[in-house]
Legacy VTK file of the C-alpha trace (Angstrom):
# vtk DataFile Version 3.0
C-alpha trace
ASCII
DATASET POLYDATA
POINTS 180 float
96.855 146.893 134.732
93.559 145.198 133.928
90.509 147.323 134.853
88.815 144.484 136.781
91.797 143.705 139.070
91.168 146.576 141.546
87.508 145.615 141.800
88.415 141.965 142.377
90.952 142.925 145.056
88.425 145.098 146.900
85.758 142.371 146.770
88.212 139.751 148.028
89.260 141.910 150.986
85.652 142.745 151.808
84.575 139.114 151.780
87.547 137.909 153.798
86.732 140.443 156.486
83.118 139.321 156.612
83.451 135.571 157.093
83.079 133.893 160.461
84.902 130.726 161.544
82.349 128.589 159.664
83.044 130.451 156.428
79.605 132.058 156.517
79.502 135.654 155.365
78.214 137.912 158.121
78.426 141.615 158.914
81.787 142.597 160.397
80.054 144.419 163.190
76.574 144.801 164.448
74.498 145.333 167.511
75.666 143.507 170.589
73.790 142.210 173.562
75.829 141.743 176.728
79.030 141.307 174.722
77.535 138.897 172.190
77.384 139.822 168.512
73.948 139.518 166.953
73.966 138.428 163.311
70.231 138.791 162.731
69.876 135.294 161.229
66.712 134.073 162.944
66.705 130.861 160.879
70.176 129.907 162.139
69.388 130.822 165.745
66.173 128.764 165.741
67.978 125.821 164.129
70.835 125.968 166.672
68.270 125.795 169.480
67.313 122.329 168.171
70.774 120.872 168.856
69.881 119.376 172.277
66.801 117.592 170.871
68.760 116.352 167.837
71.428 114.967 170.175
68.733 113.370 172.380
67.191 111.595 169.367
70.638 110.465 168.254
71.242 109.003 171.735
67.883 107.176 171.653
68.832 105.656 168.298
72.342 104.770 169.524
70.821 102.973 172.499
69.058 100.573 170.103
72.303 99.040 168.876
72.818 95.709 170.607
76.560 95.094 170.711
78.688 94.063 173.682
81.541 96.420 172.925
79.483 99.385 171.700
81.231 102.608 172.723
79.151 105.326 174.362
77.828 107.958 171.977
79.973 110.548 173.766
83.016 108.730 172.347
81.610 109.267 168.856
81.223 113.030 168.637
78.878 113.979 165.865
79.560 116.574 163.258
76.666 118.841 164.105
76.130 121.837 161.885
73.623 124.115 160.260
72.142 122.765 157.034
70.397 124.704 154.273
66.889 123.370 153.681
66.606 124.873 150.222
68.680 124.725 147.069
67.736 128.369 146.503
70.867 130.261 147.537
68.855 133.372 148.400
66.495 131.528 150.780
67.346 131.559 154.454
65.765 128.289 155.550
67.957 126.315 157.922
67.961 123.212 160.124
70.398 121.591 162.561
71.813 118.190 161.623
74.064 115.774 163.454
75.189 112.234 162.830
77.164 109.339 164.225
78.555 106.120 162.843
78.937 102.747 164.526
81.285 100.040 163.338
79.391 96.836 164.150
82.335 94.471 163.610
86.012 94.473 162.685
85.324 92.439 159.582
82.743 93.084 156.885
79.501 91.527 158.167
76.435 92.655 156.187
74.083 90.423 158.196
75.126 91.908 161.547
74.997 95.381 160.070
71.482 94.739 158.717
70.320 93.397 162.122
71.653 96.473 163.929
69.990 98.824 161.430
66.750 96.816 161.804
66.830 97.385 165.588
66.970 101.138 165.023
64.205 101.017 162.420
61.994 98.921 164.720
62.420 101.498 167.491
61.519 104.296 165.073
58.425 102.373 163.921
57.377 101.615 167.518
57.738 105.277 168.485
55.556 106.748 165.749
58.181 107.758 163.201
56.787 107.696 159.649
58.896 106.133 156.889
59.515 108.583 154.079
59.801 107.407 150.494
63.359 106.527 149.552
64.428 108.228 146.320
67.238 105.666 145.892
66.823 102.386 144.000
64.663 99.766 145.694
67.763 97.729 146.564
69.175 100.573 148.696
69.490 99.695 152.397
68.995 103.362 153.407
65.734 104.397 155.084
64.335 107.825 155.909
61.972 108.605 158.773
60.099 111.668 160.094
58.215 112.313 163.314
55.231 114.593 163.980
57.544 117.384 165.211
59.352 117.557 161.859
62.607 115.848 162.862
64.090 113.519 160.247
66.280 110.435 160.669
68.351 108.584 158.096
69.514 105.030 158.825
72.239 104.071 156.366
74.023 100.718 156.531
77.305 101.132 154.663
77.748 97.443 153.727
81.264 97.455 155.205
80.414 96.818 158.892
79.275 100.379 159.595
75.848 101.932 160.195
75.376 105.686 159.840
72.699 107.553 161.761
71.785 111.111 160.821
69.245 113.313 162.593
67.987 116.631 161.219
65.785 119.173 162.954
62.792 120.844 161.352
63.579 123.765 159.051
63.235 127.398 160.139
62.742 130.488 157.969
64.286 133.942 158.216
61.689 134.871 160.856
62.648 131.909 163.056
59.380 130.121 162.299
59.254 126.380 161.573
58.486 125.623 157.939
57.727 122.448 156.007
LINES 1 181
180 0 1 2 3 4 5 6 7 8 9 10 11 12 13 14 15 16 17 18 19 20 21 22 23 24 25 26 27 28 29 30 31 32 33 34 35 36 37 38 39 40 41 42 43 44 45 46 47 48 49 50 51 52 53 54 55 56 57 58 59 60 61 62 63 64 65 66 67 68 69 70 71 72 73 74 75 76 77 78 79 80 81 82 83 84 85 86 87 88 89 90 91 92 93 94 95 96 97 98 99 100 101 102 103 104 105 106 107 108 109 110 111 112 113 114 115 116 117 118 119 120 121 122 123 124 125 126 127 128 129 130 131 132 133 134 135 136 137 138 139 140 141 142 143 144 145 146 147 148 149 150 151 152 153 154 155 156 157 158 159 160 161 162 163 164 165 166 167 168 169 170 171 172 173 174 175 176 177 178 179
């Protein structure tokens, strides 16, 4: 038997027992408050608290689309989740992000898609959102925006009759304090 196999087996069992439903490694047990497990991740808790505001911003953006048969945002559930704000794997800096996508026509229609994205961008401009430099080539139709509270929005026409909207909350550190 190889000497590293027992160690690998023990590590695998330990990690499998410590992952929550999101695949995040957490303690298998810890202090509880009124039946709720406390993980001690202040960055994640603070970021999760931003979900209602992220969803509110997403709704405001959705309302800017001007299409007769636009479905309500509730019919387009976003994939909200915690997002790491740092590439440093040891840093605990987290935000909440959520997005939605609207198909503007059944057929590819770049002009209609561009007009719908322009409506969203105009609303952002009119409501004090700053445009952030786009790291993509100048020809990219994607725009990035930030407001004074630290929320970020990405407007991304897909050039196939879809427009993506993504909203991200400010980032929070391991003390639950907003950073950046």
